[in-house]
N, C-alpha and C positions, 0 to 999 in steps of 0.2 A: 323621233316617233314611237308609236305604240307595238308596232313590231318588232323592235329592239327589245322595247321591256320582254315581248315574249319570249322573245329568244333567248335572252339573258335571266329569263326569271320561270324554273323551272315550277315552282308551287301554279304558277299563273296559267303555264303550260296543263299543269294536274288539272286544275279546275275547270278544265276545256274539256279534260279526256269523257269520251263517250264511255258511259257503264253499257256494254254487249249487252250484258246479263236482264237489265231491265226491260220488263215486258207491260211493266202495269202501267194505268193512267196516273196521272197528276192527284195530287189532293187538290180540286178546286176550291175547297172551302177555303185551305189556306191561301193559295192563289186568289181570290176575291179579296180575302181580308186583307192582304198587303196591297194592292190596288188600292185599296180604300183608303190605308193607313198611310201608302204613298202616296194619294192625292191629299188629304185633309192636312197632314202633317209635315209631309215635305215638298209640298206644295208641285209635285212633279207633273206636268202632262199627262194624264192618264186618261185613254179612252175606254170608259169600261165596257163598250160593246166590240172593242176593236178581239179580234180572234184569238184564242189562248197561244197558238203557237207563233203567234204576230207578236204578243206580249213576250214571252220566253226568252224569243230571240232579238229585240230588243233588248231585256236584261241580260246578256249575254249565258242563257240557261241551255241553249241549244247548242249543238256541234252537229253540222252537215245533217241537221232536222232528226236528229236524237239527241234526249235527256242526256245532259252531262255530268258528271259531277257536282257540279255549284247548283243545278238544274233539281237533283237527285235529292242533296241537303236540305234544298231551301223547301221542295214541292211535292219529294217521292213518297210513296208511303214504305213500310216495311224495310227503312232505309240499313238496318245493321245487317239484313242478309247479304245486300248487296256491298255494304262496306262498314263489315263489322266493329272495327276502329271508332267509328263514329257514336261515342259516348261520351259524354260530359259526369266526372266524376268530381262531387263535393264533400269534403269532408271536415268536420270539426274535432280538432285535435285538443285533449289535454296538456297545459304549460303551453311552451312557445315556441317547440318544432315538431318534429311529424315522429319524434319517437316517442311520443308520449301516448297514452289510450286512446282511443277513437269514442270521442262520444257521441258522433252525428254523422252519418254517413248516405248520400243517395250518390247513385247511378238513373243519368237521364238519359234515354235512349228515344229520341226523338227531333223533329225538324229543326234547324238550326234556329227558327225564330223562339220556339219554345224553349227548347236549351237555354239561351241565353235570359228567358224569363223564368226559368225556375232557379237558375243557378243564381239570379240577382236575390228571388225569393229566401232560397237559401241563406242567401248572407243576411240579409235583411231578418230574418229569424234569429241569427245568431249573434247580432250587434248591439250594442245597449245604444237604446233611445230615450234621449231627454224630456221631463215635459215639464211646462210652468205655465202661469197664469199672469198672462200680456197685462202689465199695471195700465196701460193707456185703455186695451180696448175690453179688457175682465175675459178674453178667452184664451181658452188653455190653447197652448203653441208647442208643439214636440219636432226635437232635431236627430236624426243621426248621429251616433259619433264618427262617422266618416260622410261625407260630402255626398250626397242622392247621386249627382248628375256625374261625379267622378266616377262610383262607384259602380253605378250605371255602363260609363264609359270603358270601365277597366274590364267587367266581365263580357260586353258584349266585341270588345277586340279581342280578349280570351279565348271566344268561342267561335269566333266567326274568322280570325288569324291562325288558328292553330293548324299543324300541317296534321292531316290526317292521314295521310301516307305512313304515320308511324304511331305503333302502338302506344 
């Protein structure tokens, strides 16, 4: 049952932890964007006229009517003020390990959706992309050296499932 999962998984309980200090409102722009995406891409039964709090409750973003950690990470404002370690760092190293010189790096301080998007774009900027002319169509075709869907999934999982309790 889900109760057993919650008891046995401290990270799940952390996601549901109320951020007591948070007094700001949520980003309505991000919430509306999320609902539109959920409806269009995931075919979730979304009612765009539903109250914001009802939507947040449905997605587990409120605990006892207060924004919880998951809600803050998704729809909060000034997230790092309340969760200083909610940062995604990306780096490109020279050579094959992290002992070499850093060629490029970014720190992403944003909601989880933008963090995933910016991190994915960082990786895409820093991997090779081959291109060729398809002899059948005469059109240019391109392909990254890593499968795009796998890359997107790996970045999404790394950001979404990171334990933000650890610096």
